[in-house]
A tleap script that builds the chain and sets N, CA, C and O, in Angstrom:
source leaprc.protein.ff14SB
mol = sequence {
  NMET THR ALA PRO ALA LEU PRO ALA LEU PRO
  THR SER PRO ASP GLY GLN TRP VAL PRO ALA
  CYS PRO ALA GLU ARG LEU LEU PRO GLU ARG
  GLY VAL ALA VAL LEU LEU PRO ASP GLY HIE
  GLN ALA ALA LEU PHE ARG THR HIE ASP GLY
  ALA LEU TYR ALA LEU ASP ASN ILE ASP PRO
  PHE SER HIE ALA ALA VAL MET SER ARG GLY
  ILE VAL GLY ASP ARG GLY GLY GLU PRO THR
  VAL ALA SER PRO MET LEU LYS GLN VAL PHE
  SER LEU ARG THR GLY SER CYS LEU ASP ASP
  PRO GLN VAL ARG LEU ALA THR TYR ARG VAL
  ARG GLU ARG ASP GLY ARG ILE ASP VAL SER
  ILE ARG PRO ASP GLU ALA PRO CGLN
}
set mol.1.N position { 109.142 113.743 114.737 }
set mol.1.CA position { 108.216 112.660 114.962 }
set mol.1.C position { 108.410 111.627 113.850 }
set mol.1.O position { 108.517 111.992 112.680 }
set mol.2.N position { 108.455 110.360 114.204 }
set mol.2.CA position { 108.618 109.300 113.206 }
set mol.2.C position { 107.286 108.605 112.983 }
set mol.2.O position { 106.427 108.561 113.864 }
set mol.3.N position { 107.140 108.067 111.786 }
set mol.3.CA position { 105.916 107.346 111.445 }
set mol.3.C position { 105.913 106.011 112.175 }
set mol.3.O position { 106.971 105.417 112.385 }
set mol.4.N position { 104.721 105.530 112.566 }
set mol.4.CA position { 104.672 104.233 113.231 }
set mol.4.C position { 105.103 103.126 112.275 }
set mol.4.O position { 104.867 103.201 111.070 }
set mol.5.N position { 105.730 102.110 112.826 }
set mol.5.CA position { 106.176 100.977 112.012 }
set mol.5.C position { 104.966 100.191 111.528 }
set mol.5.O position { 103.973 100.048 112.241 }
set mol.6.N position { 105.066 99.687 110.309 }
set mol.6.CA position { 104.010 98.832 109.785 }
set mol.6.C position { 104.098 97.466 110.435 }
set mol.6.O position { 105.197 96.992 110.725 }
set mol.7.N position { 102.954 96.818 110.670 }
set mol.7.CA position { 103.013 95.486 111.265 }
set mol.7.C position { 103.678 94.506 110.304 }
set mol.7.O position { 103.566 94.646 109.086 }
set mol.8.N position { 104.362 93.525 110.855 }
set mol.8.CA position { 105.007 92.499 110.031 }
set mol.8.C position { 103.947 91.665 109.333 }
set mol.8.O position { 102.916 91.338 109.920 }
set mol.9.N position { 104.205 91.325 108.084 }
set mol.9.CA position { 103.299 90.452 107.361 }
set mol.9.C position { 103.453 89.031 107.875 }
set mol.9.O position { 104.560 88.614 108.216 }
set mol.10.N position { 102.350 88.275 107.937 }
set mol.10.CA position { 102.464 86.895 108.419 }
set mol.10.C position { 103.224 86.038 107.415 }
set mol.10.O position { 103.090 86.218 106.204 }
set mol.11.N position { 104.007 85.121 107.916 }
set mol.11.CA position { 104.700 84.166 107.066 }
set mol.11.C position { 104.422 82.773 107.595 }
set mol.11.O position { 103.875 82.606 108.685 }
set mol.12.N position { 104.802 81.781 106.817 }
set mol.12.CA position { 104.635 80.391 107.230 }
set mol.12.C position { 105.535 80.106 108.429 }
set mol.12.O position { 106.463 80.870 108.695 }
set mol.13.N position { 105.276 79.017 109.155 }
set mol.13.CA position { 106.119 78.690 110.311 }
set mol.13.C position { 107.601 78.568 109.968 }
set mol.13.O position { 108.455 78.863 110.804 }
set mol.14.N position { 107.914 78.136 108.741 }
set mol.14.CA position { 109.319 78.027 108.354 }
set mol.14.C position { 109.881 79.356 107.862 }
set mol.14.O position { 111.069 79.448 107.553 }
set mol.15.N position { 109.033 80.393 107.784 }
set mol.15.CA position { 109.474 81.719 107.388 }
set mol.15.C position { 109.775 81.897 105.914 }
set mol.15.O position { 110.363 82.908 105.529 }
set mol.16.N position { 109.387 80.943 105.076 }
set mol.16.CA position { 109.730 80.985 103.658 }
set mol.16.C position { 108.590 81.414 102.749 }
set mol.16.O position { 108.822 81.719 101.579 }
set mol.17.N position { 107.365 81.447 103.258 }
set mol.17.CA position { 106.188 81.705 102.425 }
set mol.17.C position { 105.315 82.780 103.056 }
set mol.17.O position { 105.255 82.905 104.279 }
set mol.18.N position { 104.645 83.548 102.217 }
set mol.18.CA position { 103.677 84.523 102.683 }
set mol.18.C position { 102.329 84.183 102.038 }
set mol.18.O position { 102.276 83.900 100.841 }
set mol.19.N position { 101.243 84.208 102.814 }
set mol.19.CA position { 99.938 83.938 102.210 }
set mol.19.C position { 99.559 85.077 101.263 }
set mol.19.O position { 99.669 86.252 101.613 }
set mol.20.N position { 99.116 84.716 100.071 }
set mol.20.CA position { 98.782 85.721 99.061 }
set mol.20.C position { 97.284 85.997 99.020 }
set mol.20.O position { 96.854 87.147 99.106 }
set mol.21.N position { 96.490 84.930 98.888 }
set mol.21.CA position { 95.040 85.099 98.781 }
set mol.21.C position { 94.367 83.736 98.895 }
set mol.21.O position { 95.017 82.705 98.725 }
set mol.22.N position { 93.055 83.728 99.186 }
set mol.22.CA position { 92.320 82.466 99.116 }
set mol.22.C position { 92.372 81.940 97.681 }
set mol.22.O position { 92.307 82.717 96.728 }
set mol.23.N position { 92.489 80.631 97.531 }
set mol.23.CA position { 92.637 80.029 96.197 }
set mol.23.C position { 91.508 80.413 95.257 }
set mol.23.O position { 91.746 80.645 94.072 }
set mol.24.N position { 90.284 80.485 95.761 }
set mol.24.CA position { 89.154 80.787 94.871 }
set mol.24.C position { 89.146 82.237 94.383 }
set mol.24.O position { 88.421 82.563 93.443 }
set mol.25.N position { 89.934 83.103 95.000 }
set mol.25.CA position { 89.995 84.506 94.574 }
set mol.25.C position { 90.932 84.721 93.386 }
set mol.25.O position { 90.847 85.747 92.712 }
set mol.26.N position { 91.821 83.766 93.125 }
set mol.26.CA position { 92.757 83.906 92.008 }
set mol.26.C position { 92.139 83.276 90.765 }
set mol.26.O position { 92.221 82.066 90.557 }
set mol.27.N position { 91.528 84.107 89.956 }
set mol.27.CA position { 90.828 83.652 88.769 }
set mol.27.C position { 91.803 83.388 87.625 }
set mol.27.O position { 92.827 84.063 87.520 }
set mol.28.N position { 91.494 82.405 86.762 }
set mol.28.CA position { 92.369 82.155 85.610 }
set mol.28.C position { 92.520 83.402 84.738 }
set mol.28.O position { 91.562 84.127 84.472 }
set mol.29.N position { 93.760 83.619 84.308 }
set mol.29.CA position { 94.116 84.715 83.398 }
set mol.29.C position { 94.027 86.099 84.040 }
set mol.29.O position { 94.074 87.108 83.336 }
set mol.30.N position { 93.902 86.158 85.348 }
set mol.30.CA position { 93.886 87.433 86.075 }
set mol.30.C position { 95.062 87.458 87.030 }
set mol.30.O position { 95.521 86.406 87.473 }
set mol.31.N position { 95.549 88.622 87.348 }
set mol.31.CA position { 96.671 88.749 88.263 }
set mol.31.C position { 96.264 89.351 89.586 }
set mol.31.O position { 95.233 90.014 89.698 }
set mol.32.N position { 97.096 89.107 90.594 }
set mol.32.CA position { 96.925 89.664 91.931 }
set mol.32.C position { 98.290 90.163 92.381 }
set mol.32.O position { 99.289 89.460 92.228 }
set mol.33.N position { 98.342 91.362 92.929 }
set mol.33.CA position { 99.595 91.884 93.481 }
set mol.33.C position { 99.734 91.418 94.923 }
set mol.33.O position { 98.765 91.411 95.682 }
set mol.34.N position { 100.955 91.027 95.291 }
set mol.34.CA position { 101.242 90.516 96.628 }
set mol.34.C position { 102.383 91.333 97.221 }
set mol.34.O position { 103.445 91.460 96.612 }
set mol.35.N position { 102.160 91.884 98.410 }
set mol.35.CA position { 103.215 92.600 99.116 }
set mol.35.C position { 104.020 91.586 99.918 }
set mol.35.O position { 103.461 90.825 100.707 }
set mol.36.N position { 105.322 91.579 99.714 }
set mol.36.CA position { 106.204 90.645 100.410 }
set mol.36.C position { 106.775 91.310 101.661 }
set mol.36.O position { 106.800 92.537 101.748 }
set mol.37.N position { 107.233 90.515 102.631 }
set mol.37.CA position { 107.714 91.094 103.895 }
set mol.37.C position { 108.828 92.124 103.746 }
set mol.37.O position { 108.940 93.025 104.577 }
set mol.38.N position { 109.658 92.013 102.703 }
set mol.38.CA position { 110.749 92.977 102.525 }
set mol.38.C position { 110.321 94.234 101.776 }
set mol.38.O position { 111.151 95.096 101.489 }
set mol.39.N position { 109.022 94.344 101.457 }
set mol.39.CA position { 108.515 95.521 100.760 }
set mol.39.C position { 108.435 95.374 99.256 }
set mol.39.O position { 107.809 96.202 98.595 }
set mol.40.N position { 109.055 94.333 98.689 }
set mol.40.CA position { 108.928 94.077 97.258 }
set mol.40.C position { 107.514 93.579 96.961 }
set mol.40.O position { 106.774 93.186 97.862 }
set mol.41.N position { 107.161 93.606 95.688 }
set mol.41.CA position { 105.852 93.138 95.253 }
set mol.41.C position { 106.017 92.024 94.233 }
set mol.41.O position { 106.930 92.044 93.407 }
set mol.42.N position { 105.118 91.054 94.307 }
set mol.42.CA position { 105.068 89.996 93.300 }
set mol.42.C position { 103.723 90.076 92.604 }
set mol.42.O position { 102.724 90.467 93.208 }
set mol.43.N position { 103.699 89.705 91.329 }
set mol.43.CA position { 102.462 89.597 90.553 }
set mol.43.C position { 102.157 88.107 90.427 }
set mol.43.O position { 102.962 87.350 89.883 }
set mol.44.N position { 101.012 87.690 90.921 }
set mol.44.CA position { 100.629 86.285 90.982 }
set mol.44.C position { 99.582 85.997 89.923 }
set mol.44.O position { 98.638 86.769 89.756 }
set mol.45.N position { 99.741 84.871 89.192 }
set mol.45.CA position { 98.827 84.512 88.115 }
set mol.45.C position { 98.454 83.037 88.176 }
set mol.45.O position { 99.233 82.201 88.633 }
set mol.46.N position { 97.244 82.736 87.707 }
set mol.46.CA position { 96.810 81.364 87.447 }
set mol.46.C position { 96.397 81.326 85.974 }
set mol.46.O position { 95.598 82.151 85.530 }
set mol.47.N position { 96.944 80.367 85.215 }
set mol.47.CA position { 96.575 80.233 83.806 }
set mol.47.C position { 95.360 79.308 83.686 }
set mol.47.O position { 94.948 78.690 84.668 }
set mol.48.N position { 94.789 79.216 82.481 }
set mol.48.CA position { 93.598 78.386 82.276 }
set mol.48.C position { 93.818 76.922 82.620 }
set mol.48.O position { 92.874 76.224 82.990 }
set mol.49.N position { 95.059 76.446 82.502 }
set mol.49.CA position { 95.332 75.048 82.841 }
set mol.49.C position { 95.562 74.841 84.340 }
set mol.49.O position { 95.864 73.728 84.770 }
set mol.50.N position { 95.422 75.907 85.140 }
set mol.50.CA position { 95.559 75.820 86.589 }
set mol.50.C position { 96.959 76.053 87.110 }
set mol.50.O position { 97.165 76.056 88.324 }
set mol.51.N position { 97.939 76.250 86.223 }
set mol.51.CA position { 99.313 76.486 86.663 }
set mol.51.C position { 99.415 77.846 87.360 }
set mol.51.O position { 98.740 78.803 86.980 }
set mol.52.N position { 100.263 77.913 88.378 }
set mol.52.CA position { 100.472 79.136 89.148 }
set mol.52.C position { 101.860 79.698 88.868 }
set mol.52.O position { 102.835 78.954 88.764 }
set mol.53.N position { 101.933 81.027 88.748 }
set mol.53.CA position { 103.194 81.711 88.477 }
set mol.53.C position { 103.238 83.004 89.282 }
set mol.53.O position { 102.202 83.602 89.576 }
set mol.54.N position { 104.448 83.428 89.634 }
set mol.54.CA position { 104.631 84.731 90.282 }
set mol.54.C position { 105.912 85.369 89.747 }
set mol.54.O position { 106.958 84.727 89.647 }
set mol.55.N position { 105.795 86.643 89.409 }
set mol.55.CA position { 106.898 87.448 88.880 }
set mol.55.C position { 106.983 88.741 89.675 }
set mol.55.O position { 106.072 89.079 90.430 }
set mol.56.N position { 108.078 89.453 89.500 }
set mol.56.CA position { 108.195 90.798 90.053 }
set mol.56.C position { 107.050 91.646 89.500 }
set mol.56.O position { 106.736 91.562 88.313 }
set mol.57.N position { 106.432 92.452 90.343 }
set mol.57.CA position { 105.297 93.272 89.911 }
set mol.57.C position { 105.721 94.586 89.259 }
set mol.57.O position { 104.880 95.292 88.702 }
set mol.58.N position { 107.001 94.927 89.317 }
set mol.58.CA position { 107.472 96.200 88.753 }
set mol.58.C position { 107.861 96.006 87.286 }
set mol.58.O position { 108.747 95.211 86.970 }
set mol.59.N position { 107.198 96.732 86.405 }
set mol.59.CA position { 107.523 96.715 84.970 }
set mol.59.C position { 108.907 97.344 84.801 }
set mol.59.O position { 109.089 98.509 85.153 }
set mol.60.N position { 109.887 96.606 84.270 }
set mol.60.CA position { 111.241 97.153 84.160 }
set mol.60.C position { 111.385 98.271 83.131 }
set mol.60.O position { 112.394 98.976 83.132 }
set mol.61.N position { 110.413 98.442 82.269 }
set mol.61.CA position { 110.501 99.495 81.253 }
set mol.61.C position { 109.875 100.803 81.734 }
set mol.61.O position { 110.430 101.875 81.495 }
set mol.62.N position { 108.728 100.728 82.407 }
set mol.62.CA position { 108.062 101.946 82.881 }
set mol.62.C position { 108.309 102.209 84.363 }
set mol.62.O position { 108.042 103.305 84.855 }
set mol.63.N position { 108.820 101.204 85.075 }
set mol.63.CA position { 109.082 101.272 86.517 }
set mol.63.C position { 107.805 101.446 87.333 }
set mol.63.O position { 107.857 101.914 88.470 }
set mol.64.N position { 106.673 101.078 86.770 }
set mol.64.CA position { 105.391 101.133 87.471 }
set mol.64.C position { 105.050 99.750 88.016 }
set mol.64.O position { 105.414 98.734 87.424 }
set mol.65.N position { 104.354 99.717 89.141 }
set mol.65.CA position { 103.942 98.457 89.770 }
set mol.65.C position { 102.629 97.986 89.137 }
set mol.65.O position { 101.551 98.146 89.709 }
set mol.66.N position { 102.751 97.400 87.934 }
set mol.66.CA position { 101.547 97.089 87.147 }
set mol.66.C position { 101.504 95.692 86.540 }
set mol.66.O position { 100.517 95.348 85.890 }
set mol.67.N position { 102.527 94.883 86.727 }
set mol.67.CA position { 102.542 93.592 86.030 }
set mol.67.C position { 101.359 92.712 86.416 }
set mol.67.O position { 100.913 91.902 85.604 }
set mol.68.N position { 100.839 92.850 87.636 }
set mol.68.CA position { 99.680 92.051 88.055 }
set mol.68.C position { 98.436 92.403 87.240 }
set mol.68.O position { 97.464 91.648 87.239 }
set mol.69.N position { 98.459 93.532 86.555 }
set mol.69.CA position { 97.338 93.940 85.696 }
set mol.69.C position { 97.610 93.628 84.224 }
set mol.69.O position { 96.880 94.070 83.337 }
set mol.70.N position { 98.668 92.861 83.983 }
set mol.70.CA position { 99.062 92.541 82.619 }
set mol.70.C position { 98.107 91.593 81.921 }
set mol.70.O position { 97.202 91.020 82.529 }
set mol.71.N position { 98.336 91.446 80.628 }
set mol.71.CA position { 97.488 90.611 79.772 }
set mol.71.C position { 98.131 89.234 79.666 }
set mol.71.O position { 99.206 89.086 79.084 }
set mol.72.N position { 97.464 88.221 80.233 }
set mol.72.CA position { 97.982 86.860 80.229 }
set mol.72.C position { 97.693 86.232 78.874 }
set mol.72.O position { 96.601 86.384 78.326 }
set mol.73.N position { 98.681 85.526 78.341 }
set mol.73.CA position { 98.507 84.906 77.034 }
set mol.73.C position { 99.481 83.778 76.827 }
set mol.73.O position { 99.888 83.094 77.766 }
set mol.74.N position { 99.847 83.597 75.568 }
set mol.74.CA position { 100.685 82.482 75.162 }
set mol.74.C position { 101.444 82.909 73.918 }
set mol.74.O position { 100.883 83.544 73.025 }
set mol.75.N position { 102.706 82.562 73.864 }
set mol.75.CA position { 103.487 82.817 72.651 }
set mol.75.C position { 104.223 81.522 72.312 }
set mol.75.O position { 105.198 81.159 72.968 }
set mol.76.N position { 103.744 80.837 71.282 }
set mol.76.CA position { 104.365 79.591 70.854 }
set mol.76.C position { 104.382 78.526 71.934 }
set mol.76.O position { 105.348 77.770 72.035 }
set mol.77.N position { 103.338 78.450 72.740 }
set mol.77.CA position { 103.263 77.461 73.806 }
set mol.77.C position { 103.839 77.925 75.128 }
set mol.77.O position { 103.700 77.225 76.131 }
set mol.78.N position { 104.475 79.072 75.162 }
set mol.78.CA position { 105.048 79.626 76.391 }
set mol.78.C position { 104.011 80.522 77.060 }
set mol.78.O position { 103.547 81.476 76.437 }
set mol.79.N position { 103.625 80.243 78.333 }
set mol.79.CA position { 102.683 81.132 79.021 }
set mol.79.C position { 103.342 82.490 79.265 }
set mol.79.O position { 104.492 82.562 79.696 }
set mol.80.N position { 102.610 83.550 78.988 }
set mol.80.CA position { 103.185 84.892 79.044 }
set mol.80.C position { 102.269 85.883 79.738 }
set mol.80.O position { 101.089 85.618 79.966 }
set mol.81.N position { 102.842 87.029 80.066 }
set mol.81.CA position { 102.091 88.194 80.507 }
set mol.81.C position { 102.688 89.400 79.790 }
set mol.81.O position { 103.907 89.565 79.736 }
set mol.82.N position { 101.813 90.239 79.239 }
set mol.82.CA position { 102.237 91.472 78.573 }
set mol.82.C position { 102.017 92.634 79.521 }
set mol.82.O position { 100.956 92.754 80.135 }
set mol.83.N position { 103.011 93.477 79.637 }
set mol.83.CA position { 102.878 94.659 80.487 }
set mol.83.C position { 101.706 95.509 79.994 }
set mol.83.O position { 101.561 95.719 78.789 }
set mol.84.N position { 100.870 95.998 80.911 }
set mol.84.CA position { 99.774 96.870 80.486 }
set mol.84.C position { 100.247 98.259 80.065 }
set mol.84.O position { 99.474 99.032 79.500 }
set mol.85.N position { 101.509 98.579 80.336 }
set mol.85.CA position { 102.021 99.907 79.994 }
set mol.85.C position { 102.493 99.960 78.542 }
set mol.85.O position { 101.865 100.606 77.703 }
set mol.86.N position { 103.602 99.278 78.248 }
set mol.86.CA position { 104.199 99.377 76.923 }
set mol.86.C position { 104.097 98.080 76.124 }
set mol.86.O position { 104.603 97.989 75.006 }
set mol.87.N position { 103.436 97.079 76.707 }
set mol.87.CA position { 103.088 95.803 76.052 }
set mol.87.C position { 104.257 94.856 75.810 }
set mol.87.O position { 104.125 93.938 75.000 }
set mol.88.N position { 105.404 95.039 76.482 }
set mol.88.CA position { 106.456 94.032 76.373 }
set mol.88.C position { 105.936 92.731 76.986 }
set mol.88.O position { 105.196 92.750 77.970 }
set mol.89.N position { 106.331 91.602 76.393 }
set mol.89.CA position { 105.832 90.299 76.794 }
set mol.89.C position { 106.907 89.546 77.574 }
set mol.89.O position { 108.068 89.505 77.167 }
set mol.90.N position { 106.507 88.950 78.701 }
set mol.90.CA position { 107.410 88.217 79.579 }
set mol.90.C position { 106.931 86.784 79.746 }
set mol.90.O position { 105.729 86.525 79.815 }
set mol.91.N position { 107.876 85.858 79.809 }
set mol.91.CA position { 107.564 84.461 80.100 }
set mol.91.C position { 107.139 84.350 81.556 }
set mol.91.O position { 107.827 84.851 82.445 }
set mol.92.N position { 106.009 83.695 81.805 }
set mol.92.CA position { 105.595 83.457 83.181 }
set mol.92.C position { 106.490 82.415 83.846 }
set mol.92.O position { 106.634 82.418 85.069 }
set mol.93.N position { 107.087 81.532 83.067 }
set mol.93.CA position { 107.945 80.482 83.632 }
set mol.93.C position { 109.306 81.011 84.076 }
set mol.93.O position { 109.789 80.671 85.156 }
set mol.94.N position { 109.921 81.846 83.235 }
set mol.94.CA position { 111.307 82.270 83.489 }
set mol.94.C position { 111.458 83.746 83.836 }
set mol.94.O position { 112.490 84.142 84.377 }
set mol.95.N position { 110.460 84.564 83.539 }
set mol.95.CA position { 110.563 86.001 83.742 }
set mol.95.C position { 111.276 86.726 82.622 }
set mol.95.O position { 111.350 87.955 82.643 }
set mol.96.N position { 111.807 86.001 81.636 }
set mol.96.CA position { 112.536 86.620 80.527 }
set mol.96.C position { 111.602 87.426 79.637 }
set mol.96.O position { 110.478 87.011 79.356 }
set mol.97.N position { 112.083 88.585 79.199 }
set mol.97.CA position { 111.322 89.395 78.261 }
set mol.97.C position { 111.502 88.786 76.873 }
set mol.97.O position { 112.628 88.645 76.397 }
set mol.98.N position { 110.416 88.433 76.236 }
set mol.98.CA position { 110.493 87.815 74.916 }
set mol.98.C position { 110.745 88.848 73.826 }
set mol.98.O position { 111.065 88.487 72.693 }
set mol.99.N position { 110.604 90.129 74.155 }
set mol.99.CA position { 110.844 91.205 73.196 }
set mol.99.C position { 112.229 91.824 73.341 }
set mol.99.O position { 112.701 92.503 72.430 }
set mol.100.N position { 112.880 91.597 74.473 }
set mol.100.CA position { 114.213 92.133 74.732 }
set mol.100.C position { 114.943 91.153 75.645 }
set mol.100.O position { 114.777 91.218 76.863 }
set mol.101.N position { 115.744 90.249 75.090 }
set mol.101.CA position { 116.387 89.196 75.878 }
set mol.101.C position { 117.322 89.701 76.987 }
set mol.101.O position { 117.733 88.921 77.846 }
set mol.102.N position { 117.655 90.979 76.976 }
set mol.102.CA position { 118.514 91.546 78.018 }
set mol.102.C position { 117.759 91.822 79.321 }
set mol.102.O position { 118.371 92.085 80.355 }
set mol.103.N position { 116.422 91.758 79.263 }
set mol.103.CA position { 115.592 92.145 80.408 }
set mol.103.C position { 114.895 90.912 80.974 }
set mol.103.O position { 114.432 90.045 80.233 }
set mol.104.N position { 114.830 90.853 82.299 }
set mol.104.CA position { 114.209 89.716 82.963 }
set mol.104.C position { 113.562 90.172 84.263 }
set mol.104.O position { 114.124 90.993 84.988 }
set mol.105.N position { 112.389 89.644 84.553 }
set mol.105.CA position { 111.733 89.849 85.838 }
set mol.105.C position { 112.117 88.706 86.771 }
set mol.105.O position { 112.311 87.575 86.324 }
set mol.106.N position { 112.225 88.993 88.048 }
set mol.106.CA position { 112.446 87.938 89.031 }
set mol.106.C position { 111.211 87.049 89.084 }
set mol.106.O position { 110.089 87.523 88.904 }
set mol.107.N position { 111.420 85.766 89.331 }
set mol.107.CA position { 110.315 84.824 89.512 }
set mol.107.C position { 110.302 84.354 90.962 }
set mol.107.O position { 111.321 84.373 91.652 }
set mol.108.N position { 109.120 83.932 91.403 }
set mol.108.CA position { 108.926 83.446 92.769 }
set mol.108.C position { 108.226 82.098 92.725 }
set mol.108.O position { 107.394 81.855 91.851 }
set mol.109.N position { 108.558 81.222 93.666 }
set mol.109.CA position { 107.841 79.958 93.783 }
set mol.109.C position { 106.442 80.236 94.329 }
set mol.109.O position { 106.231 81.178 95.092 }
set mol.110.N position { 105.496 79.396 93.920 }
set mol.110.CA position { 104.099 79.539 94.339 }
set mol.110.C position { 103.596 78.160 94.725 }
set mol.110.O position { 103.983 77.156 94.126 }
set mol.111.N position { 102.734 78.116 95.726 }
set mol.111.CA position { 102.105 76.856 96.102 }
set mol.111.C position { 100.657 77.117 96.511 }
set mol.111.O position { 100.296 78.211 96.946 }
set mol.112.N position { 99.848 76.081 96.355 }
set mol.112.CA position { 98.454 76.127 96.801 }
set mol.112.C position { 98.308 75.099 97.910 }
set mol.112.O position { 98.560 73.912 97.702 }
set mol.113.N position { 97.896 75.561 99.106 }
set mol.113.CA position { 97.757 74.685 100.269 }
set mol.113.C position { 96.569 75.110 101.107 }
set mol.113.O position { 96.357 76.297 101.358 }
set mol.114.N position { 95.804 74.133 101.531 }
set mol.114.CA position { 94.708 74.384 102.471 }
set mol.114.C position { 93.794 75.523 102.022 }
set mol.114.O position { 93.357 76.335 102.838 }
set mol.115.N position { 93.507 75.576 100.709 }
set mol.115.CA position { 92.577 76.579 100.200 }
set mol.115.C position { 93.146 77.968 100.039 }
set mol.115.O position { 92.393 78.923 99.848 }
set mol.116.N position { 94.452 78.106 100.110 }
set mol.116.CA position { 95.054 79.424 99.898 }
set mol.116.C position { 96.292 79.294 99.016 }
set mol.116.O position { 96.871 78.217 98.872 }
set mol.117.N position { 96.676 80.423 98.434 }
set mol.117.CA position { 97.865 80.511 97.597 }
set mol.117.C position { 98.951 81.206 98.413 }
set mol.117.O position { 98.712 82.252 99.017 }
set mol.118.N position { 100.145 80.616 98.424 }
set mol.118.CA position { 101.303 81.204 99.094 }
set mol.118.C position { 102.370 81.525 98.051 }
set mol.118.O position { 102.485 80.845 97.031 }
set mol.119.N position { 103.144 82.569 98.323 }
set mol.119.CA position { 104.266 82.967 97.465 }
set mol.119.C position { 105.523 82.952 98.316 }
set mol.119.O position { 105.501 83.368 99.474 }
set mol.120.N position { 106.633 82.466 97.736 }
set mol.120.CA position { 107.902 82.471 98.476 }
set mol.120.C position { 108.304 83.913 98.759 }
set mol.120.O position { 108.005 84.820 97.981 }
set mol.121.N position { 108.978 84.109 99.871 }
set mol.121.CA position { 109.330 85.486 100.263 }
set mol.121.C position { 110.549 86.012 99.520 }
set mol.121.O position { 110.807 87.216 99.520 }
set mol.122.N position { 111.296 85.117 98.889 }
set mol.122.CA position { 112.482 85.527 98.127 }
set mol.122.C position { 112.364 85.066 96.688 }
set mol.122.O position { 111.790 84.011 96.419 }
set mol.123.N position { 112.904 85.849 95.756 }
set mol.123.CA position { 112.852 85.414 94.347 }
set mol.123.C position { 113.733 84.203 94.121 }
set mol.123.O position { 114.665 83.935 94.879 }
set mol.124.N position { 113.415 83.476 93.057 }
set mol.124.CA position { 114.251 82.353 92.636 }
set mol.124.C position { 115.592 82.888 92.163 }
set mol.124.O position { 115.729 84.071 91.849 }
set mol.125.N position { 116.567 82.012 92.115 }
set mol.125.CA position { 117.870 82.380 91.577 }
set mol.125.C position { 117.764 82.577 90.068 }
set mol.125.O position { 116.945 81.934 89.411 }
set mol.126.N position { 118.576 83.450 89.528 }
set mol.126.CA position { 118.600 83.699 88.085 }
set mol.126.C position { 119.052 82.417 87.376 }
set mol.126.O position { 119.966 81.744 87.853 }
set mol.127.N position { 118.421 82.068 86.236 }
set mol.127.CA position { 118.837 80.869 85.516 }
set mol.127.C position { 120.261 81.021 84.985 }
set mol.127.O position { 120.684 82.115 84.613 }
set mol.128.N position { 120.982 79.922 84.956 }
set mol.128.CA position { 122.371 79.943 84.476 }
set mol.128.C position { 122.406 79.800 82.972 }
set mol.128.O position { 123.484 79.794 82.377 }
savepdb mol mol.pdb
quit
C-alpha cells in the first residue's frame, strides 16, 4: 500500500512564487518557516526597518530545520540571523556564514503583494 500523495502547494499564476503568510503575521525580528513546492524549506524574516529576507531553513552545521527560529540581529550594519542551535551567524542578504566563510545558506527572493508575503520557489543563484 502506498501513502496518498500530498496536495500541490498553490503557486502564483506564473509559477514562480508561493504564498508564505499574511503580511501582518510576519512580525519584525521573528521568523516563519515556509514549505516550498519541491519539499525544501525557507526561513522568512522581516527586520525592524521592514526589509524582507528568506534563507534556507536547514542549519548547515546541525542539519536541523531551525533557522526560522534564529536570533535576528546585526553585525557591523549587516542584517543577520544566528542559528538557535550552535549560534553561527549568517547574513540575511547573502546567506554567507560570518563565522565560517566556507559555509553559505541559499537565499530566496521575497515580495509583499496584496497583503501577503510570497517567496520564490527556487533559490537565488550563488554569488560570483
